[in-house]
N, C-alpha and C positions, 0 to 999 in steps of 0.2 A: 652278522658282529661285529658290533662297533668296533672302529680304529684307534687306539689308543694315542694319547696326544704324544708320545716317546717312544723312539726307537728301540731295540735290547739295547746295539750301538752306545746310544744317546744315554740310556741309562747308567750302562757301565761306564761310560764315562763321568760322570758323573760322579759316580760312586767313586772310582780312583783318586779326582780330584780332592773327593773330600778325606778318604784313607791316604793320602799326601797331606795331607794335617791343612785343605783350604778352610776361610772362615767360612760358617754359613750365611752371612750375610755379602759374602762377593759369591758364594755359588747362587744366591736367592738372586740379586743382580745375574749376574751372566748366564742366567737358565730358566728363569723365571718367563712365563707365556703371555699375552693379552692381546688385545687387538690389535689388528695394523691401523698403523696410527695414533696407537693409544701407548698412555705412561703407567709403565708398571707400575702399581699402588700393590704389595703388597705387607704383612707381616712377618717380620721376624726378631728372634730374636737376639737382642741388645747386652750382647756381656754376659749373657744365661750360658753359652753353649759351655760343654763339658765333652771331655772325650772320653770313654769309657774302650775298654777293651777287653777281648777277652782272646786269652791262650789256653788252649788245652791238646795234649797226646792223641792220635786215632790209632785205633786199632783196628784188624780186621772186625771186633766183636762191637767196635764202638767208642765212643768219645771216654778219654779217662784224663785224668789228671787237669782239671779245668781250674784256672785261678782267674777271678776280674778287676781290672783294676781300674779306679777312677782318674784316670791319666794314661798319657800316651806313655808305650812302652819303652824302657832303653835298654841302653848294655848290660845295666846292675840290675834292671828288673829282670832280664832277659839268665843272668847268669844266677842268681838268687831262686826264679822257680824252675831252672834244670835242676838246682842244687841240693831244694828243699822241696820241693812237689814230685816233681817230673823222676825224675831218679828215684826216689823212693816206694813210688809208683809201680814203677817196673822193676821192683823184686820181683823175679822168679816166685820167694815165695809166700809170698801176697796173693798170688793170682789164685 
């Protein structure tokens, strides 16, 4: 079986950096791969990066009350999600 380029730990570290808000260009520069002694030349989007956030509740029966934002989530969006999406979905009368 062919060995992968990155270990699971390395992949998780890159994902954590991305989740923390690192720019795509910075991730490409710091984690890109090339032959030893060669300059890393790779394309990545310049100024076209967009954060998409998925928020959802989780029950034993599956995912509930999903909401997708085309931006990072903040306190105001979190409060709005809980009040307008999650709480109404958790009403026992709607089960």
